[in-house]
C-alpha positions in Angstrom: -21.4 -19.1 0.4 -19.6 -15.8 0.2 -19.2 -13.5 -2.8 -16.0 -11.6 -3.3 -16.0 -8.7 -5.7 -12.5 -8.3 -7.0 -13.3 -6.1 -10.0 -11.7 -3.0 -8.4 -8.3 -4.8 -8.6 -8.5 -5.0 -12.5 -5.8 -7.5 -13.6 -4.2 -7.6 -10.2 -6.8 -9.8 -8.5 -4.9 -13.1 -8.4 -2.9 -12.5 -5.1 -6.1 -11.4 -3.3 -8.1 -14.4 -4.6 -5.4 -16.8 -3.3 -5.2 -14.9 0.0 -9.0 -15.3 0.4 -8.9 -19.0 -0.4 -6.0 -19.7 2.0 -7.0 -17.4 4.9 -10.8 -16.7 4.8 -12.5 -19.7 3.2 -13.1 -22.8 5.4 -12.9 -26.3 4.1 -16.1 -27.4 2.3 -17.2 -23.8 1.8 -18.2 -22.4 -1.6 -17.0 -18.9 -2.7 -18.0 -16.8 -5.6 -15.3 -14.5 -7.1 -16.2 -11.7 -9.5 -13.4 -10.1 -11.5 -13.0 -8.0 -14.6 -11.6 -9.5 -17.7 -9.6 -7.5 -20.2 -8.5 -10.5 -22.3 -9.3 -14.1 -21.6 -5.9 -15.0 -20.1 -7.3 -14.1 -16.7 -9.9 -16.8 -16.9 -7.4 -19.6 -17.5 -4.9 -18.2 -14.9 -7.6 -18.0 -12.3 -8.6 -21.6 -13.0 -5.0 -22.7 -12.7 -4.6 -20.9 -9.4 -7.7 -22.5 -8.0 -6.4 -25.9 -8.9 -2.9 -25.2 -7.5 -4.5 -24.1 -4.2 -6.2 -27.5 -3.9 -9.7 -26.2 -4.4 -12.3 -27.2 -7.0 -13.5 -24.9 -9.7 -17.2 -25.6 -9.9 -18.3 -23.0 -12.5 -16.9 -20.3 -14.7 -19.4 -17.9 -16.3 -19.3 -14.6 -18.1 -21.4 -12.3 -16.0 -21.8 -9.4 -18.4 -19.7 -7.7 -21.1 -16.6 -7.2 -18.9 -17.1 -9.2 -15.7 -16.4 -12.9 -15.1 -17.6 -15.1 -12.2 -16.1 -18.2 -10.9 -17.5 -20.5 -8.2 -14.9 -22.3 -6.1 -15.3 -25.0 -3.4 -12.5 -25.4 -0.9 
């Protein structure tokens, strides 16, 4: 299990998240992505991107006041 902190990318984390899922995560691995949410559209968009990439969204949790965590299985 690997944790990827994408908070520094603000609302531009989507491309990096897909790049990680496609290039760095092996089949069967679980990854944790941490990103910052301005509005809640980022949550739905990230869930949609995970599904489109052929992975499974296992969990989606508000981490604190501004950060969100998703757990993904490839």
